C-alpha positions as CSV (number, residue, x, y, z in Angstrom):
1,M,4.6,4.0,7.7
2,D,2.2,6.5,6.2
3,L,1.5,9.9,7.6
4,F,-1.7,11.4,6.0
5,S,-2.6,13.9,8.7
6,S,-2.5,17.6,7.8
7,E,-1.9,18.4,11.5
8,T,1.5,19.7,12.6
9,I,3.9,16.8,13.1
10,K,7.0,17.1,15.1
11,N,9.9,15.0,13.8
12,I,8.4,12.3,11.5
13,L,11.7,10.5,11.5
14,P,12.1,7.8,14.2
15,C,15.9,8.2,14.6
16,D,19.1,9.8,13.2
17,G,17.6,13.1,12.1
18,I,15.0,15.7,12.5
19,T,12.3,16.4,9.8
20,N,9.3,18.4,10.9
21,Y,6.1,18.4,8.8
22,H,4.3,21.7,9.7
23,G,1.2,21.0,7.6
24,I,-0.5,23.7,5.6
25,I,1.0,27.2,6.1
26,L,-0.5,28.8,2.9
27,D,-4.3,28.9,2.4
28,K,-5.9,28.1,-1.0
29,N,-6.0,31.7,-2.2
30,E,-2.3,32.2,-1.3
31,C,-1.4,29.0,-3.1
32,N,-3.3,30.1,-6.2
33,F,-1.6,33.5,-6.1
34,Y,1.9,32.2,-5.7
35,Y,1.5,29.4,-8.2
36,N,0.4,31.8,-10.9
37,S,3.1,34.4,-9.9
38,L,5.9,31.8,-10.0
39,I,4.8,30.3,-13.3
40,E,4.9,33.9,-14.8
41,T,8.1,35.1,-13.2
42,I,10.4,32.2,-12.5
43,Q,13.0,31.3,-15.2
44,F,12.3,27.5,-15.2
45,K,14.5,25.3,-17.4
46,N,14.7,21.6,-17.9
47,D,17.2,20.2,-15.4
48,E,20.5,18.6,-16.4
49,A,22.5,15.9,-14.6
50,M,25.6,13.9,-15.3
51,I,24.8,10.2,-14.7
52,F,27.7,7.7,-15.4
53,G,29.4,10.4,-17.5
54,K,26.3,11.0,-19.7
55,K,24.3,14.3,-19.6
56,I,20.7,13.6,-18.9
57,I,17.9,16.2,-19.6
58,T,14.9,15.8,-17.2
59,K,11.3,16.4,-18.0
60,R,10.8,18.4,-14.8
61,K,12.0,22.0,-14.8
62,V,14.2,23.7,-12.2
63,A,15.3,27.2,-11.2
64,W,18.0,28.4,-8.8
65,Y,17.6,31.7,-6.9
66,G,19.4,33.4,-4.1
67,T,20.4,36.6,-2.3
68,S,23.5,36.8,-4.5
69,E,24.7,35.2,-7.7
70,F,26.6,32.4,-6.1
71,S,27.1,29.0,-7.7
72,Y,25.6,25.7,-6.7
73,A,26.8,22.3,-8.0
74,Y,24.9,19.0,-7.9
75,S,24.8,15.9,-10.1
76,G,27.9,17.1,-11.9
77,I,26.2,20.4,-13.1
78,T,26.9,23.9,-11.8
79,K,24.2,26.6,-11.7
80,T,24.5,30.3,-11.0
81,A,21.8,31.8,-8.8
82,I,19.3,34.4,-10.1
83,I,18.5,37.2,-7.6
84,F,15.4,36.5,-5.5
85,T,12.1,37.9,-6.9
86,K,9.6,39.8,-4.8
87,E,7.4,36.7,-4.4
88,L,10.3,34.5,-3.4
89,L,11.3,37.0,-0.8
90,E,7.8,37.0,0.6
91,L,7.7,33.2,0.7
92,K,11.2,33.1,2.3
93,A,10.0,35.4,5.1
94,I,6.9,33.2,5.7
95,V,9.0,30.0,5.8
96,E,11.7,31.6,8.1
97,K,9.0,32.7,10.5
98,E,7.4,29.3,10.5
99,S,10.6,27.3,10.7
100,G,12.7,29.5,12.9
101,E,15.6,29.2,10.5
102,T,17.2,31.5,7.9
103,Y,17.9,30.8,4.2
104,N,19.8,32.5,1.4
105,S,18.8,30.5,-1.6
106,C,16.0,28.5,-3.1
107,L,16.0,25.6,-5.6
108,L,12.6,25.3,-7.3
109,N,11.2,22.3,-9.1
110,L,8.3,22.3,-11.5
111,Y,6.6,18.8,-11.9
112,H,4.1,19.0,-14.7
113,T,2.3,15.7,-13.7
114,G,2.7,12.9,-11.3
115,E,4.8,10.9,-13.8
116,E,7.7,13.3,-13.1
117,G,9.5,12.6,-9.9
118,M,12.9,12.4,-8.2
119,A,15.0,9.3,-7.4
120,Y,16.4,8.6,-3.9
121,H,19.2,11.1,-3.0
122,S,20.5,13.2,-0.1
123,D,21.2,16.9,-0.3
124,G,24.8,16.7,0.9
125,E,26.6,19.1,-1.3
126,K,29.7,20.7,0.3
127,M,28.5,24.3,-0.2
128,L,25.4,23.6,1.9
129,K,25.5,24.7,5.5
130,K,26.5,21.5,7.5
131,N,23.4,20.0,9.1
132,G,21.6,23.2,8.0
133,A,17.8,23.2,7.5
134,I,16.2,22.7,4.1
135,A,12.6,23.9,4.0
136,S,10.4,22.4,1.3
137,V,7.2,24.2,0.3
138,S,4.7,22.5,-1.9
139,I,2.3,24.4,-4.1
140,G,-0.1,22.5,-6.4
141,A,-0.8,18.8,-6.5
142,A,-0.4,16.8,-3.3
143,R,2.3,14.2,-3.7
144,K,3.8,11.4,-1.6
145,F,7.3,12.0,-0.4
146,S,9.5,9.1,0.9
147,F,12.4,8.8,3.2
148,K,14.7,5.7,3.4
149,H,17.3,5.2,6.1
150,K,20.8,4.6,4.6
151,E,21.7,1.8,7.0
152,N,18.5,-0.1,8.2
153,K,16.5,0.8,5.1
154,Q,13.4,1.8,7.2
155,R,11.0,3.9,5.1
156,I,8.8,6.8,6.0
157,D,6.1,8.2,3.7
158,V,4.4,11.5,4.1
159,I,1.8,13.3,1.8
160,L,2.9,16.8,1.0
161,E,-0.3,18.8,0.6
162,N,-0.9,22.0,-1.3
163,G,0.5,24.9,0.7
164,S,2.4,22.7,3.2
165,L,5.9,23.0,4.7
166,L,8.4,20.2,5.5
167,V,11.7,21.1,7.2
168,M,14.7,18.7,7.1
169,K,17.6,19.4,9.4
170,K,20.2,18.0,11.8
171,G,21.2,14.5,10.7
172,T,18.5,14.0,8.1
173,Q,20.8,14.4,5.0
174,A,23.6,12.3,6.6
175,N,21.5,9.4,7.6
176,W,18.5,9.4,5.3
177,M,17.7,9.6,1.5
178,H,14.5,11.0,0.2
179,R,12.6,10.9,-3.1
180,L,9.4,12.0,-4.9
181,P,8.1,8.8,-6.4
182,P,6.3,9.1,-9.7
183,T,2.6,8.2,-9.9
184,K,0.0,8.0,-12.7
185,K,-2.7,9.0,-10.3
186,V,-1.7,12.7,-10.3
187,N,-2.2,14.7,-13.6
188,T,-1.9,18.2,-12.3
189,P,1.3,20.2,-11.7
190,R,3.3,20.9,-8.5
191,I,5.9,23.6,-7.7
192,N,8.3,22.6,-5.0
193,L,10.4,25.3,-3.4
194,T,13.4,24.2,-1.3
195,F,14.9,27.0,0.7
196,R,18.4,26.3,1.9
197,T,21.6,28.0,3.1
198,I,24.8,28.1,1.0
199,E,28.0,28.7,2.9
200,L,29.6,31.8,1.2
């Protein structure tokens, strides 16, 4: 199933979870401003992951920010949050107003081209608020984002546009996996900001 509309979509998942695609919440000028600001101010670094006991360094770059210097562990690697920048606080306020949720942290991903992606996974780390919302903001290249049900393997695809917001909550992480499939059709960068809540 492909969802290409930029209109607000309420719960794109057919069952076992709630994921709302809000469409574009930042206009082109706002996207350009925040993209340039984030590139200049965010401390992006190549991501690390432990896969079958071996440390892997990814091409994509990541950064972990929050309201305090708490730690976040995933894929066998622990990161310590950097305090939110002015621009991240502005984006957090926009996302909180749009989604009706609150967040205390943000994991940013910088994909240089479409050839950089993310394999199927769920954000089910123990320090995340149980069934809490994860708000994904896309700035830059439009990319396809895929969901796959853990049991019946049903797949849902959505195009995440420049300036758009996707909010995953309720049973989404428990029942669905998601990924950013690589593609050779995209040769421009994308910054993805995933606002989430860490249980302190």
